[in-house]
matplotlib code that plots the C-alpha trace (Angstrom):
import matplotlib.pyplot as plt

x = [100.1, 102.5, 101.9, 99.0, 101.1, 104.4, 103.6, 102.9, 105.9, 108.2, 106.8, 107.5, 111.1, 111.4, 111.2, 107.8, 109.3, 110.3, 106.9, 106.9, 109.9, 108.0, 106.5, 108.9, 112.0, 110.2, 109.0, 112.5, 114.3, 111.4, 111.8, 115.6, 115.5, 113.0, 115.5, 117.6, 114.7, 113.4, 116.8, 117.4, 113.9, 114.7, 118.3, 118.4, 114.7, 111.4, 111.5, 114.8, 113.6, 110.3, 112.1, 114.6, 111.7, 109.8, 113.0, 113.5, 110.1, 111.1, 114.6, 113.4, 110.5, 112.9, 115.2, 112.5, 112.5, 116.3, 117.1, 114.6, 116.0, 115.2, 118.1, 117.8, 114.1, 114.6, 117.4, 115.0, 112.2, 114.6, 115.8, 112.1, 111.3, 113.4, 110.7, 108.2, 110.9, 111.4, 108.4, 105.7, 108.0, 108.8, 105.2, 103.7, 106.3, 105.8, 102.0, 102.4, 104.7, 102.2, 98.9, 97.8, 97.4, 93.6, 93.4, 96.1, 93.7, 91.7, 95.0, 96.1, 92.7, 93.1, 96.6, 95.5, 92.5, 94.6, 97.1, 94.3, 92.8, 96.2, 96.6, 93.1, 93.3, 96.9, 96.1, 93.0, 94.9, 97.8, 95.6, 94.0, 97.4, 98.6, 95.5, 96.3, 100.1, 103.1, 104.5, 107.4, 104.8, 103.3, 106.8, 107.6, 104.1, 104.7, 108.1, 106.8, 103.8, 106.4, 107.7, 104.4, 105.0, 108.5, 107.3, 105.0, 107.7, 110.3, 107.9, 107.2, 108.8, 111.0, 109.7, 112.9, 114.5, 118.0, 119.0, 122.3, 124.2, 124.1, 127.1, 128.2, 128.0, 124.2, 124.1, 125.7, 122.8, 123.1, 121.0, 118.6, 118.0, 116.6, 113.3, 111.5, 110.5, 107.9, 105.6, 106.0, 102.5, 100.5, 103.0, 102.5, 98.7, 99.1, 101.1, 98.3, 95.7, 97.5, 98.2, 94.6, 95.6, 98.4, 95.9, 93.4, 96.0, 97.2, 94.0, 91.0, 91.6, 91.5, 88.6, 86.6, 87.1, 86.0, 82.7, 82.2, 83.0, 84.5, 86.0, 88.7, 89.2, 85.6, 86.4, 89.3, 87.2, 84.5, 86.8, 88.8, 85.6, 84.5, 87.8, 87.8, 84.4, 85.4, 89.0, 88.2, 85.4, 87.6, 90.4, 88.0, 86.5, 90.0, 90.6, 87.4, 87.1, 90.7, 92.8, 92.2, 88.4, 88.5, 91.1, 88.9, 86.0, 88.3, 89.6, 86.0, 85.0, 88.1, 87.2, 83.6, 84.9, 87.3, 84.8, 82.2, 84.6, 85.5, 81.9, 80.9, 79.1, 77.9, 79.0, 76.8, 78.3, 81.8, 81.0, 79.4, 82.7, 84.5, 82.6, 83.4, 87.1, 87.4, 85.7, 88.2, 91.2, 89.8, 89.6, 92.9, 95.1, 94.8, 94.2, 97.4, 99.4, 98.0, 98.6, 102.2, 102.8, 101.1, 103.5, 106.7, 109.0, 109.2, 112.9, 112.4, 109.1, 110.6, 112.1, 108.7, 106.9, 109.6, 109.0, 105.3, 105.9, 108.4, 105.7, 103.1, 105.2, 106.2, 102.5, 101.5, 104.4, 103.9, 100.1, 100.8, 103.4, 101.3, 98.2, 99.9, 101.3, 97.9, 96.0, 98.5, 96.2, 93.5, 90.1, 89.2, 91.7, 90.1, 88.1, 91.2, 93.1, 90.5, 89.8, 93.5, 93.2, 90.2, 92.4, 95.1, 92.6, 91.0, 94.4, 94.8, 91.3, 92.2, 95.4, 93.5, 90.9, 93.7, 95.4, 95.0, 94.0, 95.8, 99.1, 99.1, 97.1, 100.1, 98.6, 101.6, 104.3, 102.8, 103.8, 107.4]
y = [120.2, 119.7, 116.0, 116.6, 119.1, 117.1, 114.8, 117.7, 119.6, 116.7, 116.5, 120.2, 119.5, 116.8, 113.9, 112.4, 108.9, 109.2, 109.9, 106.5, 107.8, 110.7, 108.5, 105.6, 107.7, 109.4, 106.1, 104.5, 107.2, 107.2, 103.4, 103.6, 106.3, 104.6, 102.5, 105.6, 107.8, 105.2, 104.9, 108.7, 109.3, 107.0, 108.3, 112.1, 112.8, 113.0, 116.8, 116.9, 114.1, 115.9, 119.2, 117.5, 115.8, 119.1, 121.1, 118.7, 119.8, 123.5, 123.2, 121.0, 123.2, 126.1, 124.1, 122.8, 126.1, 126.2, 122.6, 122.9, 120.1, 116.4, 115.0, 117.8, 117.2, 113.4, 114.1, 116.3, 113.7, 111.3, 113.8, 114.8, 111.3, 111.8, 114.1, 111.3, 108.9, 111.1, 113.3, 110.6, 108.4, 111.2, 112.4, 109.1, 108.4, 111.9, 111.5, 108.0, 109.6, 112.3, 110.4, 107.8, 104.2, 104.2, 107.1, 105.9, 104.7, 108.0, 109.9, 107.9, 108.6, 112.3, 112.2, 110.2, 112.5, 115.6, 113.8, 112.8, 116.3, 117.7, 115.2, 115.9, 119.7, 119.9, 118.8, 121.0, 124.1, 123.2, 122.9, 126.2, 128.0, 126.4, 127.6, 131.2, 131.4, 129.5, 126.4, 128.3, 130.0, 126.6, 125.3, 128.3, 128.1, 124.5, 125.3, 128.2, 126.1, 123.9, 126.8, 126.9, 123.3, 124.0, 127.0, 124.7, 122.0, 124.3, 125.3, 121.7, 120.0, 116.9, 113.7, 111.6, 112.0, 110.5, 111.9, 111.2, 113.8, 113.4, 111.4, 109.4, 106.3, 106.6, 106.1, 102.7, 100.3, 96.9, 94.0, 94.1, 97.9, 97.4, 95.8, 95.8, 92.1, 92.9, 94.5, 92.1, 90.7, 94.0, 95.2, 92.1, 92.4, 96.0, 94.8, 92.5, 95.3, 98.1, 95.7, 96.7, 100.4, 99.9, 98.1, 101.0, 103.7, 101.8, 100.3, 102.4, 105.3, 102.8, 100.9, 104.1, 105.0, 101.4, 102.0, 105.3, 107.5, 110.8, 112.0, 109.4, 111.0, 110.4, 107.1, 108.6, 111.6, 109.3, 106.9, 109.8, 111.3, 107.9, 107.4, 110.8, 110.2, 107.0, 107.4, 109.0, 106.6, 103.6, 104.9, 105.2, 101.8, 100.2, 101.7, 100.3, 96.9, 96.2, 96.6, 93.1, 93.2, 96.5, 95.2, 92.2, 94.4, 96.6, 93.6, 92.3, 95.7, 95.5, 92.0, 93.2, 96.3, 94.5, 91.8, 94.5, 96.3, 93.1, 92.6, 96.3, 97.1, 100.6, 103.9, 103.4, 100.0, 101.4, 104.3, 102.0, 100.0, 103.3, 103.9, 100.4, 100.8, 104.2, 102.9, 100.1, 102.4, 104.7, 101.8, 100.0, 103.1, 104.5, 101.1, 99.6, 102.6, 102.2, 98.4, 98.8, 101.3, 99.0, 96.2, 98.3, 99.2, 102.9, 103.1, 101.4, 103.1, 105.0, 101.8, 100.0, 102.8, 102.9, 99.1, 99.7, 102.3, 100.1, 97.3, 99.9, 101.2, 97.7, 96.6, 99.5, 99.0, 95.3, 95.8, 98.4, 96.1, 92.9, 94.6, 96.2, 92.7, 91.0, 93.8, 94.1, 96.7, 94.0, 94.9, 91.2, 91.1, 93.7, 91.1, 89.1, 92.1, 93.0, 89.4, 89.1, 92.1, 90.4, 87.3, 89.3, 91.0, 87.6, 86.3, 89.2, 88.5, 84.8, 85.7, 88.1, 85.3, 83.0, 85.5, 85.2, 88.6, 88.3, 87.6, 90.3, 93.1, 94.6, 96.1, 95.0, 96.0, 99.5, 100.4, 99.1]
z = [104.6, 101.7, 100.7, 98.2, 96.2, 96.1, 93.1, 90.8, 92.3, 91.6, 88.0, 87.5, 88.5, 85.8, 88.2, 87.5, 87.3, 91.0, 92.4, 94.3, 96.3, 97.8, 100.5, 100.5, 101.2, 104.0, 105.5, 105.1, 107.2, 109.7, 110.2, 110.4, 113.1, 115.4, 117.4, 117.9, 118.9, 121.4, 123.0, 123.1, 124.6, 127.4, 128.0, 127.3, 127.7, 125.9, 125.2, 123.3, 121.1, 120.3, 119.7, 117.3, 115.3, 115.0, 114.1, 111.2, 109.8, 110.2, 108.6, 105.7, 105.0, 104.6, 102.3, 99.8, 97.8, 97.8, 96.8, 93.9, 91.7, 91.6, 93.6, 96.2, 96.6, 97.1, 99.6, 101.6, 101.5, 103.1, 105.8, 106.4, 107.5, 110.7, 111.9, 112.1, 113.3, 116.4, 117.3, 117.8, 119.8, 122.2, 122.4, 123.2, 125.9, 127.4, 127.5, 129.1, 131.8, 132.9, 133.0, 135.6, 134.5, 134.8, 132.3, 129.9, 127.2, 127.3, 127.0, 124.0, 122.5, 123.0, 121.5, 118.4, 118.0, 117.7, 115.5, 113.1, 113.2, 112.1, 109.4, 108.2, 108.3, 107.0, 103.4, 103.2, 104.4, 102.1, 99.1, 99.9, 100.2, 96.9, 95.1, 95.9, 96.1, 94.7, 96.4, 98.1, 100.2, 101.1, 102.1, 104.2, 105.9, 106.8, 108.2, 110.4, 111.6, 113.3, 115.3, 117.3, 118.3, 119.4, 121.4, 123.3, 123.8, 125.3, 128.1, 129.1, 132.1, 131.3, 132.7, 132.6, 136.0, 135.5, 132.2, 130.4, 128.4, 124.7, 123.4, 120.4, 122.6, 122.7, 118.9, 119.2, 119.3, 120.9, 119.6, 122.5, 121.9, 118.4, 119.5, 122.9, 123.3, 126.0, 123.4, 120.5, 120.9, 120.6, 118.0, 115.9, 116.1, 115.0, 112.0, 111.0, 111.4, 109.5, 106.6, 105.6, 105.9, 103.3, 101.0, 101.3, 100.6, 97.5, 96.0, 97.1, 94.6, 91.6, 93.2, 93.7, 90.0, 89.1, 90.9, 89.1, 92.1, 90.8, 94.1, 94.9, 98.3, 99.4, 101.1, 103.0, 104.1, 105.5, 107.3, 108.8, 110.2, 111.5, 113.2, 114.8, 116.4, 118.2, 119.3, 122.7, 123.4, 122.5, 124.7, 127.7, 127.0, 127.0, 130.4, 131.8, 130.0, 129.0, 125.9, 124.5, 124.4, 122.6, 120.2, 119.4, 118.5, 116.3, 114.4, 113.9, 112.4, 110.2, 108.9, 108.1, 106.4, 104.1, 103.2, 102.5, 100.2, 98.4, 97.4, 97.1, 93.9, 94.7, 96.2, 99.3, 100.1, 99.8, 102.1, 104.7, 104.6, 105.1, 108.3, 109.6, 108.6, 110.2, 113.4, 113.5, 113.0, 115.7, 118.1, 117.6, 117.3, 120.8, 122.4, 120.9, 122.2, 125.7, 125.6, 124.6, 127.4, 129.8, 129.0, 128.9, 131.8, 132.5, 131.7, 128.3, 127.4, 124.5, 123.0, 123.4, 121.5, 118.8, 118.4, 118.0, 115.3, 113.5, 113.2, 112.2, 109.3, 108.3, 108.2, 106.1, 103.7, 103.3, 102.8, 100.0, 98.4, 98.5, 97.4, 94.4, 93.5, 93.7, 91.9, 89.0, 87.4, 86.8, 88.1, 88.4, 91.3, 93.4, 95.4, 96.2, 97.4, 100.0, 101.0, 101.7, 104.0, 105.7, 106.2, 108.0, 110.2, 111.0, 112.0, 114.4, 115.8, 116.4, 118.2, 120.4, 121.2, 122.3, 124.5, 128.3, 129.5, 132.8, 131.1, 128.4, 130.0, 131.7, 134.9, 137.0, 134.5, 134.2, 137.7, 137.6]

ax = plt.figure().add_subplot(projection="3d")
ax.plot(x, y, z, "-o")
ax.set_aspect("equal")
plt.show()
């Protein structure tokens, strides 16, 4: 809801040179908190972790108008990242707990569908609010929207049976608690896939302008709609045919999308690539979540999902960093940026081809 207005808001505070920190500080704290949120979700329960993440959104939303100076704003952006570090981990683990194995992909599809709807509707509603009222109203609205989520959460029944009381000892992470080794294969494939997502976020606005497209958000609108339309179908397909076959198709779509963008010379070609890209995202997002849950043990499910999110954020971050380095504000490098993305997606596809389904599908582990 607030992200589209934050660059201009930071500029109004006199911090225009720090715009790059708006997302990076948020992502940094989210990544740092993942191992903790995974462990806590397994130990003290899914609901407390979800409530904490949502409460961060509420409190930080209230504080944005108060800490209205550059250092205060940047501090809040860092703190705000803990919301995303905790809430999705608890949510995915909770959903996995309450649905049967044979409908796990479908459930992940529903979850990712609603998450995408929120991320699509939020900026539109936020922009509308900002056009009529000042940004303090927007910040307060975002804060109080979180309350509705908390009201739902407090009425849910906890799924962790043998809960531990919250203690300082739980915040001491052992080496084996940082990463869940059982899910390294799907998490690594996700890293290779979302590399392209980081590239798209970083380069597509400039590439759209290069093609003479006035609305730089058009590509994002098209791929978001495409991803919404296929998430539920992809989840159901992964339940029926397996996670690996669906992931192979998703990576193929991603390769074609990146190659098409690399050689696009018109608006129509770019938008066709957006449809392919969105379809790929809509397929691999719920399928990877279901696959990770399949391979994880119930008592370490939170840790497994936290591992997946760490790899996801790392892939997006590396994709953004590498694409910016290759591009270097030289339009002649556009092709090589997108072909590098196609190369990463091709590597993911090759790994998936080599995997033995019976070893990595996870049917046996899911019931342990």
